[in-house]
PASEBA-1860 file (N, C-alpha, C; in nm, 3 decimals):
! residues 214
1> MNLKHFPL> 10.779/9.275/9.330/10.753/9.361/9.443/10.876/9.447/9.469 ~ 10.862/9.578/9.471/10.973/9.669/9.490/10.987/9.700/9.638 ~ 11.063/9.613/9.709/11.079/9.625/9.853/11.211/9.691/9.886 ~ 11.212/9.772/9.990/11.335/9.827/10.044/11.351/9.776/10.185 ~ 11.461/9.705/10.212/11.487/9.647/10.342/11.576/9.742/10.422 ~ 11.554/9.745/10.551/11.634/9.827/10.640/11.703/9.737/10.741 ~ 11.826/9.769/10.780/11.900/9.680/10.871/11.836/9.674/11.008 ~ 11.829/9.553/11.062/11.783/9.534/11.199/11.904/9.542/11.292
9> PARFSPIY> 11.881/9.566/11.420/11.994/9.579/11.513/12.087/9.460/11.506 ~ 12.218/9.485/11.507/12.317/9.380/11.489/12.316/9.277/11.600 ~ 12.267/9.316/11.718/12.270/9.222/11.831/12.170/9.109/11.816 ~ 12.080/9.119/11.719/11.981/9.015/11.701/12.023/8.923/11.587 ~ 12.004/8.794/11.609/12.031/8.694/11.505/11.900/8.655/11.439 ~ 11.890/8.665/11.305/11.764/8.639/11.236/11.733/8.491/11.223 ~ 11.705/8.426/11.335/11.671/8.284/11.335/11.526/8.271/11.382 ~ 11.441/8.223/11.294/11.298/8.214/11.326/11.272/8.078/11.387
17> TKRMVLGV> 11.254/8.072/11.520/11.255/7.944/11.589/11.123/7.905/11.653 ~ 11.029/7.998/11.667/10.906/7.960/11.734/10.790/8.043/11.682 ~ 10.670/7.998/11.711/10.551/8.066/11.664/10.529/8.192/11.747 ~ 10.531/8.307/11.681/10.520/8.434/11.749/10.374/8.462/11.784 ~ 10.351/8.511/11.906/10.216/8.546/11.951/10.194/8.695/11.929 ~ 10.093/8.727/11.850/10.064/8.865/11.811/9.940/8.917/11.881 ~ 9.941/9.045/11.909/9.822/9.117/11.951/9.800/9.231/11.853 ~ 9.675/9.262/11.823/9.643/9.363/11.722/9.556/9.472/11.784
25> LGSGSGSN> 9.591/9.597/11.756/9.507/9.712/11.792/9.458/9.776/11.663 ~ 9.327/9.800/11.654/9.272/9.861/11.533/9.150/9.942/11.562 ~ 9.120/10.034/11.470/9.003/10.121/11.485/8.902/10.107/11.373 ~ 8.938/10.034/11.267/8.852/10.032/11.149/8.822/9.892/11.099 ~ 8.836/9.874/10.967/8.790/9.750/10.904/8.883/9.633/10.929 ~ 9.011/9.660/10.951/9.104/9.552/10.981/9.156/9.478/10.860 ~ 9.164/9.543/10.744/9.211/9.471/10.625/9.358/9.431/10.638 ~ 9.438/9.511/10.706/9.578/9.472/10.725/9.591/9.355/10.822
33> MQAILDAI> 9.505/9.348/10.924/9.503/9.230/11.008/9.462/9.108/10.928 ~ 9.367/9.124/10.837/9.323/9.013/10.753/9.439/8.963/10.668 ~ 9.522/9.054/10.620/9.639/9.012/10.541/9.733/8.926/10.626 ~ 9.750/8.963/10.752/9.834/8.883/10.843/9.770/8.747/10.865 ~ 9.640/8.744/10.889/9.569/8.618/10.907/9.581/8.529/10.783 ~ 9.568/8.590/10.666/9.578/8.513/10.542/9.717/8.450/10.528 ~ 9.821/8.525/10.566/9.957/8.472/10.559/9.976/8.358/10.659 ~ 9.917/8.371/10.777/9.924/8.263/10.876/9.855/8.137/10.823
41> EAGTLDAR> 9.735/8.155/10.767/9.659/8.041/10.717/9.726/7.978/10.595 ~ 9.800/8.058/10.518/9.870/8.006/10.401/10.001/7.937/10.438 ~ 10.041/7.950/10.564/10.164/7.886/10.608/10.290/7.964/10.578 ~ 10.276/8.090/10.538/10.394/8.171/10.508/10.437/8.257/10.626 ~ 10.357/8.260/10.731/10.392/8.333/10.853/10.361/8.244/10.972 ~ 10.465/8.207/11.045/10.451/8.117/11.160/10.419/8.200/11.284 ~ 10.292/8.233/11.301/10.249/8.318/11.411/10.103/8.289/11.440 ~ 10.054/8.345/11.549/9.911/8.341/11.576/9.871/8.470/11.644
49> ISIVLSDN> 9.749/8.514/11.619/9.695/8.633/11.684/9.612/8.586/11.803 ~ 9.651/8.631/11.923/9.582/8.584/12.043/9.472/8.678/12.089 ~ 9.479/8.807/12.050/9.377/8.903/12.094/9.375/9.022/12.000 ~ 9.256/9.077/11.981/9.236/9.198/11.901/9.159/9.298/11.987 ~ 9.214/9.418/12.002/9.151/9.522/12.082/9.123/9.644/11.995 ~ 9.011/9.710/12.022/8.973/9.828/11.945/8.916/9.936/12.036 ~ 8.942/10.060/11.998/8.882/10.173/12.067/8.744/10.206/12.011 ~ 8.702/10.133/11.908/8.573/10.155/11.841/8.491/10.027/11.849
57> PDAFILER> 8.387/10.025/11.932/8.310/9.901/11.949/8.242/9.853/11.822 ~ 8.227/9.942/11.723/8.162/9.904/11.597/8.262/9.871/11.487 ~ 8.390/9.870/11.519/8.492/9.845/11.416/8.479/9.704/11.361 ~ 8.488/9.691/11.230/8.474/9.561/11.166/8.591/9.469/11.198 ~ 8.703/9.526/11.241/8.817/9.442/11.278/8.778/9.345/11.388 ~ 8.687/9.384/11.477/8.642/9.295/11.584/8.563/9.177/11.527 ~ 8.480/9.204/11.427/8.403/9.097/11.364/8.496/9.002/11.290 ~ 8.596/9.055/11.221/8.694/8.969/11.155/8.758/8.874/11.255
65> ARRHGIAT> 8.796/8.930/11.371/8.860/8.848/11.473/8.767/8.739/11.524 ~ 8.643/8.775/11.552/8.547/8.677/11.604/8.526/8.563/11.504 ~ 8.524/8.595/11.376/8.505/8.492/11.274/8.620/8.391/11.273 ~ 8.735/8.432/11.325/8.851/8.344/11.331/8.872/8.289/11.472 ~ 8.775/8.309/11.559/8.784/8.255/11.694/8.888/8.324/11.781 ~ 8.917/8.451/11.752/9.017/8.526/11.826/8.948/8.611/11.932 ~ 9.005/8.614/12.051/8.951/8.695/12.159/8.953/8.843/12.122 ~ 8.851/8.916/12.164/8.842/9.059/12.134/8.812/9.137/12.261
73> GIIDCRGF> 8.832/9.267/12.253/8.801/9.354/12.364/8.794/9.499/12.320 ~ 8.731/9.581/12.403/8.716/9.723/12.376/8.809/9.802/12.466 ~ 8.878/9.899/12.409/8.965/9.988/12.485/8.883/10.107/12.532 ~ 8.879/10.129/12.661/8.803/10.239/12.720/8.891/10.364/12.724 ~ 8.867/10.457/12.634/8.947/10.579/12.627/8.883/10.695/12.702 ~ 8.794/10.664/12.794/8.737/10.763/12.886/8.666/10.877/12.814 ~ 8.607/10.848/12.701/8.530/10.949/12.629/8.611/11.039/12.539 ~ 8.742/11.028/12.540/8.825/11.110/12.452/8.812/11.061/12.308
81> KTKFPEEA> 8.801/11.153/12.213/8.783/11.116/12.073/8.915/11.074/12.007 ~ 9.025/11.136/12.045/9.152/11.106/11.980/9.262/11.070/12.080 ~ 9.253/11.118/12.201/9.357/11.093/12.301/9.354/10.947/12.347 ~ 9.472/10.893/12.377/9.486/10.759/12.431/9.536/10.776/12.575 ~ 9.444/10.792/12.671/9.487/10.826/12.807/9.574/10.719/12.869 ~ 9.658/10.764/12.963/9.756/10.675/13.024/9.691/10.554/13.089 ~ 9.576/10.575/13.156/9.509/10.462/13.220/9.467/10.358/13.117 ~ 9.417/10.405/13.004/9.374/10.313/12.898/9.494/10.239/12.838
89> QQETADRL> 9.606/10.308/12.828/9.725/10.241/12.774/9.774/10.133/12.870 ~ 9.769/10.160/13.000/9.811/10.059/13.096/9.718/9.939/13.092 ~ 9.587/9.966/13.084/9.491/9.855/13.075/9.514/9.773/12.948 ~ 9.543/9.841/12.839/9.570/9.772/12.713/9.694/9.685/12.726 ~ 9.799/9.740/12.785/9.922/9.663/12.806/9.895/9.540/12.891 ~ 9.816/9.557/12.997/9.785/9.445/13.086/9.709/9.335/13.012 ~ 9.616/9.374/12.926/9.537/9.274/12.853/9.622/9.203/12.750 ~ 9.712/9.276/12.687/9.802/9.213/12.589/9.895/9.114/12.658
97> RAAGVELV> 9.949/9.153/12.771/10.038/9.062/12.844/9.963/8.938/12.893 ~ 9.840/8.958/12.940/9.761/8.845/12.988/9.732/8.747/12.876 ~ 9.727/8.796/12.752/9.701/8.711/12.635/9.830/8.650/12.581 ~ 9.942/8.673/12.647/10.068/8.615/12.604/10.131/8.681/12.483 ~ 10.093/8.804/12.455/10.140/8.873/12.334/10.289/8.905/12.344 ~ 10.360/8.877/12.235/10.503/8.908/12.225/10.530/9.024/12.130 ~ 10.440/9.044/12.033/10.458/9.148/11.933/10.322/9.211/11.904 ~ 10.317/9.344/11.909/10.191/9.418/11.890/10.190/9.479/11.751
105> CLAGFLRL> 10.081/9.458/11.678/10.065/9.515/11.544/9.951/9.615/11.544 ~ 9.980/9.740/11.508/9.875/9.839/11.490/9.822/9.825/11.348 ~ 9.690/9.815/11.337/9.625/9.796/11.206/9.513/9.899/11.193 ~ 9.551/10.017/11.146/9.452/10.124/11.137/9.410/10.175/11.273 ~ 9.501/10.175/11.368/9.471/10.226/11.502/9.496/10.376/11.504 ~ 9.394/10.453/11.538/9.396/10.597/11.515/9.433/10.680/11.637 ~ 9.497/10.618/11.734/9.543/10.692/11.852/9.695/10.678/11.865 ~ 9.756/10.783/11.918/9.901/10.785/11.931/9.944/10.705/12.054
113> VKRPLLDV> 10.022/10.603/12.030/10.071/10.516/12.138/10.191/10.582/12.206 ~ 10.186/10.587/12.338/10.297/10.642/12.416/10.321/10.552/12.536 ~ 10.385/10.607/12.640/10.401/10.534/12.763/10.269/10.530/12.838 ~ 10.240/10.423/12.912/10.328/10.312/12.950/10.330/10.196/12.850 ~ 10.248/10.201/12.745/10.242/10.088/12.652/10.377/10.064/12.585 ~ 10.446/10.172/12.550/10.578/10.158/12.488/10.679/10.097/12.584 ~ 10.664/10.125/12.712/10.757/10.068/12.810/10.736/9.919/12.828 ~ 10.612/9.875/12.819/10.581/9.734/12.836/10.626/9.652/12.715
121> FPNRILNI> 10.616/9.713/12.595/10.655/9.643/12.472/10.761/9.724/12.396 ~ 10.880/9.738/12.453/10.984/9.818/12.387/11.032/9.750/12.259 ~ 11.029/9.824/12.148/11.068/9.769/12.017/10.987/9.645/11.982 ~ 10.864/9.640/12.032/10.775/9.526/12.004/10.640/9.574/11.952 ~ 10.630/9.700/11.908/10.505/9.752/11.851/10.534/9.799/11.709 ~ 10.457/9.746/11.614/10.473/9.780/11.473/10.352/9.859/11.424 ~ 10.378/9.944/11.326/10.270/10.016/11.259/10.294/10.012/11.109 ~ 10.186/10.019/11.033/10.198/10.031/10.887/10.137/10.164/10.846
129> HPALLPAF> 10.210/10.234/10.758/10.171/10.369/10.717/10.168/10.378/10.565 ~ 10.064/10.440/10.508/10.049/10.444/10.362/10.128/10.555/10.295 ~ 10.260/10.554/10.315/10.351/10.647/10.248/10.492/10.596/10.268 ~ 10.586/10.654/10.196/10.727/10.621/10.212/10.785/10.717/10.317 ~ 10.771/10.679/10.442/10.823/10.763/10.550/10.973/10.786/10.530 ~ 11.023/10.904/10.565/10.958/11.009/10.645/10.865/11.102/10.569 ~ 10.844/11.078/10.440/10.751/11.163/10.365/10.607/11.136/10.409 ~ 10.529/11.240/10.418/10.385/11.236/10.438/10.340/11.158/10.562
137> PGLESWKQ> 10.387/11.195/10.679/10.335/11.134/10.802/10.194/11.185/10.830 ~ 10.126/11.121/10.923/9.993/11.168/10.963/9.882/11.107/10.880 ~ 9.766/11.171/10.886/9.645/11.117/10.825/9.639/11.143/10.675 ~ 9.570/11.052/10.605/9.541/11.065/10.461/9.666/11.101/10.381 ~ 9.768/11.023/10.401/9.897/11.052/10.336/9.890/11.036/10.185 ~ 9.798/10.955/10.134/9.783/10.941/9.988/9.734/11.072/9.928 ~ 9.649/11.145/10.001/9.606/11.277/9.954/9.722/11.376/9.961 ~ 9.804/11.365/10.064/9.922/11.449/10.073/10.014/11.427/9.954
145> ALDAGVSE> 10.031/11.300/9.914/10.117/11.267/9.801/10.064/11.327/9.672 ~ 9.934/11.315/9.651/9.874/11.373/9.531/9.890/11.525/9.529 ~ 9.864/11.587/9.641/9.874/11.733/9.649/10.017/11.780/9.625 ~ 10.115/11.699/9.665/10.256/11.736/9.648/10.305/11.712/9.507 ~ 10.231/11.636/9.426/10.269/11.610/9.288/10.386/11.517/9.271 ~ 10.408/11.427/9.368/10.520/11.333/9.357/10.490/11.224/9.256 ~ 10.596/11.159/9.207/10.577/11.054/9.107/10.558/10.916/9.169 ~ 10.593/10.903/9.296/10.572/10.776/9.363/10.551/10.799/9.513
153> TGATVHFV> 10.481/10.704/9.572/10.464/10.700/9.716/10.476/10.553/9.755 ~ 10.403/10.507/9.855/10.415/10.366/9.889/10.364/10.335/10.027 ~ 10.425/10.234/10.090/10.385/10.190/10.223/10.509/10.161/10.304 ~ 10.498/10.182/10.435/10.609/10.163/10.528/10.562/10.088/10.650 ~ 10.638/9.988/10.692/10.619/9.927/10.824/10.735/9.974/10.911 ~ 10.702/10.023/11.030/10.805/10.078/11.118/10.776/10.043/11.263 ~ 10.880/10.049/11.344/10.862/10.038/11.487/10.796/10.165/11.538 ~ 10.716/10.152/11.643/10.646/10.267/11.700/10.731/10.327/11.811
161> DEGMDTGP> 10.748/10.460/11.805/10.806/10.533/11.916/10.706/10.640/11.960 ~ 10.750/10.738/12.035/10.657/10.835/12.092/10.611/10.940/11.992 ~ 10.672/10.946/11.874/10.632/11.044/11.775/10.523/10.990/11.684 ~ 10.479/11.074/11.591/10.380/11.033/11.492/10.451/10.983/11.367 ~ 10.453/10.851/11.349/10.512/10.790/11.230/10.662/10.821/11.219 ~ 10.731/10.821/11.333/10.872/10.858/11.335/10.966/10.743/11.372 ~ 10.914/10.626/11.405/10.998/10.516/11.450/11.082/10.456/11.340 ~ 11.184/10.377/11.376/11.273/10.316/11.277/11.197/10.231/11.175
169> VILQQRVP> 11.237/10.246/11.049/11.171/10.175/10.938/11.221/10.031/10.931 ~ 11.128/9.940/10.904/11.159/9.798/10.888/11.158/9.759/10.740 ~ 11.049/9.787/10.672/11.035/9.758/10.529/10.955/9.867/10.462 ~ 10.984/9.889/10.335/10.904/9.980/10.253/10.877/9.919/10.117 ~ 10.764/9.957/10.058/10.733/9.917/9.922/10.684/10.039/9.845 ~ 10.741/10.059/9.726/10.707/10.176/9.645/10.582/10.150/9.562 ~ 10.504/10.256/9.544/10.384/10.253/9.461/10.387/10.377/9.371 ~ 10.382/10.360/9.239/10.385/10.478/9.152/10.255/10.556/9.159
177> VLPGDTAE> 10.267/10.686/9.143/10.149/10.771/9.126/10.125/10.784/8.976 ~ 10.011/10.736/8.930/9.983/10.730/8.787/9.909/10.855/8.739 ~ 9.926/10.889/8.611/9.849/11.001/8.557/9.699/10.974/8.573 ~ 9.627/11.073/8.616/9.484/11.057/8.634/9.444/10.994/8.766 ~ 9.540/10.962/8.851/9.508/10.904/8.981/9.418/10.998/9.062 ~ 9.321/10.939/9.129/9.243/11.009/9.230/9.291/10.963/9.367 ~ 9.244/11.030/9.470/9.280/10.985/9.605/9.234/10.842/9.627 ~ 9.117/10.808/9.574/9.063/10.673/9.593/9.144/10.568/9.519
185> SLHARIQV> 9.180/10.595/9.395/9.253/10.494/9.316/9.395/10.475/9.371 ~ 9.458/10.584/9.412/9.592/10.572/9.468/9.589/10.498/9.601 ~ 9.492/10.532/9.684/9.480/10.465/9.814/9.458/10.315/9.796 ~ 9.378/10.278/9.698/9.350/10.136/9.674/9.477/10.061/9.637 ~ 9.563/10.120/9.555/9.687/10.052/9.516/9.786/10.047/9.633 ~ 9.787/10.150/9.713/9.873/10.147/9.832/9.828/10.037/9.927 ~ 9.697/10.018/9.939/9.647/9.912/10.027/9.691/9.774/9.980 ~ 9.696/9.752/9.850/9.746/9.625/9.798/9.890/9.605/9.843
193> AEHQLYPD> 9.970/9.711/9.833/10.109/9.703/9.878/10.117/9.676/10.028 ~ 10.033/9.742/10.105/10.032/9.722/10.250/10.005/9.576/10.285 ~ 9.909/9.516/10.215/9.870/9.379/10.247/9.981/9.278/10.214 ~ 10.068/9.315/10.122/10.185/9.231/10.093/10.297/9.258/10.194 ~ 10.311/9.382/10.233/10.425/9.425/10.312/10.415/9.385/10.459 ~ 10.297/9.399/10.519/10.286/9.382/10.664/10.322/9.240/10.709 ~ 10.269/9.136/10.646/10.310/9.001/10.688/10.460/8.977/10.675 ~ 10.522/9.031/10.570/10.667/9.015/10.552/10.743/9.084/10.665
201> AVKRVAAM> 10.697/9.203/10.705/10.764/9.275/10.813/10.746/9.204/10.946 ~ 10.626/9.152/10.971/10.602/9.077/11.095/10.695/8.956/11.100 ~ 10.708/8.887/10.988/10.797/8.770/10.983/10.941/8.810/11.013 ~ 10.984/8.921/10.959/11.122/8.966/10.980/11.147/9.002/11.126 ~ 11.054/9.074/11.187/11.072/9.114/11.326/11.058/8.993/11.418 ~ 10.968/8.901/11.386/10.954/8.779/11.465/11.084/8.699/11.464 ~ 11.150/8.695/11.348/11.278/8.626/11.340/11.382/8.694/11.427 ~ 11.380/8.826/11.429/11.472/8.901/11.511/11.449/8.871/11.659
209> ISGANP> 11.322/8.872/11.701/11.289/8.848/11.842/11.324/8.704/11.881 ~ 11.290/8.609/11.796/11.318/8.468/11.826/11.467/8.443/11.832 ~ 11.544/8.512/11.749/11.688/8.497/11.755/11.747/8.550/11.883 ~ 11.682/8.656/11.937/11.729/8.715/12.062/11.687/8.634/12.184 ~ 11.580/8.553/12.168/11.526/8.475/12.277/11.505/8.332/12.234 ~ 11.610/8.257/12.206/11.595/8.118/12.154/11.536/8.027/12.261
END
């Protein structure tokens, strides 16, 4: 696995001392959440997911959660197709806190997180992006990579800030762009990398948080 590690803040000691409580926000199938669940069940990630919330009532991520006995809920975005209104963000923060969440994982969540959610979980919201940030932020980054003619792309786990895919990087994994790649074939290989990378990044950040709060 071709991983690139990024330094975590020096004030945190990487001591993993307790089971981290996760909350997940997603809009789609939830395959990255499934990768986290698989790592938990395999014993390689000492965490539990306490709640899964989605802005899409038909998202398969909710069904995945129910199959594992995880609480679910719908985020009411007041009819907006892409905007994440402030009231909805506050309600989401309240539900996450009520579920005891310590670390929030975005798993294919298609709305831009801002305040007040960022204020409630400062440096506690992670996202996974299918490119080697800062290259190719935004949607369908695998298509952007193909169009740019690069020889490699990959996946990035980063902290969420107020920008689009601009937060500090935690881990990255490189994925080569092969001759004859289509958008579909490249995306599929990036997803394999994502499923390896996200649990490792969650474990690393959980260690950082536990070290700061023994």
